[in-house]
C-alpha positions as a printed Julia matrix, in Angstrom:
87×3 Matrix{Float64}:
 14.86    3.26  -7.57
 11.44    2.27  -6.27
 11.26   -0.06  -3.27
 10.44   -3.67  -4.03
  6.87   -4.7   -3.29
  6.63   -7.03  -0.32
  5.26  -10.46  -1.17
  3.15  -11.85   1.71
  4.99  -14.42   3.82
  1.92  -16.64   4.01
  1.69  -16.75   0.2
  5.06  -18.46  -0.24
  4.43  -22.0   -1.46
  6.78  -24.76  -0.35
  9.99  -24.07   1.58
  8.26  -25.27   4.74
 11.49  -25.89   6.68
 12.82  -22.43   5.83
  9.56  -20.75   6.85
  9.44  -22.72  10.1
 13.06  -21.81  10.91
 12.35  -18.11  10.32
  9.24  -18.2   12.49
 11.03  -20.05  15.31
 13.94  -17.59  15.21
 11.43  -14.75  15.48
  9.7   -16.32  18.47
 12.81  -17.46  20.36
 15.86  -15.19  20.56
 17.77  -18.18  21.99
 18.03  -19.52  18.44
 20.05  -16.39  17.51
 19.64  -16.65  13.75
 18.94  -18.65  10.63
 21.24  -19.3    7.71
 19.27  -19.52   4.48
 20.97  -20.75   1.34
 19.75  -22.04  -1.95
 19.67  -21.58  -5.68
 18.61  -18.31  -7.25
 14.84  -18.0   -7.32
 14.05  -20.12  -4.27
 12.36  -17.26  -2.35
 15.14  -16.66   0.19
 14.98  -12.87   0.18
 11.26  -12.85  -0.5
 10.59  -14.91   2.63
 12.71  -12.66   4.84
 11.12   -9.48   3.5
  7.65  -11.0    3.85
  8.27  -12.0    7.45
  9.82   -8.63   8.31
  6.65   -6.93   7.1
  4.68   -8.88   9.74
  6.89   -7.92  12.67
  6.09   -4.92  14.87
  8.3    -1.84  14.78
 11.0    -1.91  17.42
 13.14    0.75  18.98
 16.87    0.2   19.0
 18.4     0.62  22.44
 22.01    1.84  22.53
 24.48   -0.04  24.7
 24.02   -3.67  25.6
 21.97   -5.55  23.01
 19.67   -7.14  25.58
 18.34   -3.95  27.2
 14.73   -2.92  26.72
 13.79    0.78  26.63
 12.43    0.38  30.16
 15.73   -1.06  31.47
 17.95    1.54  29.77
 17.95    4.21  32.55
 18.97    1.64  35.16
 22.08    0.52  33.25
 23.04    3.6   31.21
 25.55    5.08  33.65
 27.45    1.82  34.03
 27.74    1.61  30.25
 28.96    5.2   29.93
 25.77    6.29  28.16
 23.53    9.34  28.76
 20.99    8.9   31.55
 18.07    9.29  29.17
 17.76    7.24  26.02
 18.26    9.24  22.8
 15.23    9.54  20.55
């Protein structure tokens, strides 16, 4: 099955509150998430895929969710993880 083409986030017409909520959740991790609900065909999945295409790649850090790759070596031993972050 071929991957779905990504529709540009900025091309979604309407749904201003949903788009704003997604952008704010991206900017501020304190918001912790957005619940999107609506009828079929209201661009819920399209908006999320479009926004995801705009975000930079990120590297997942094992252990505590709030660690950056730079902080990992400092906290790894206390979390029972290897001293160097796995690739």
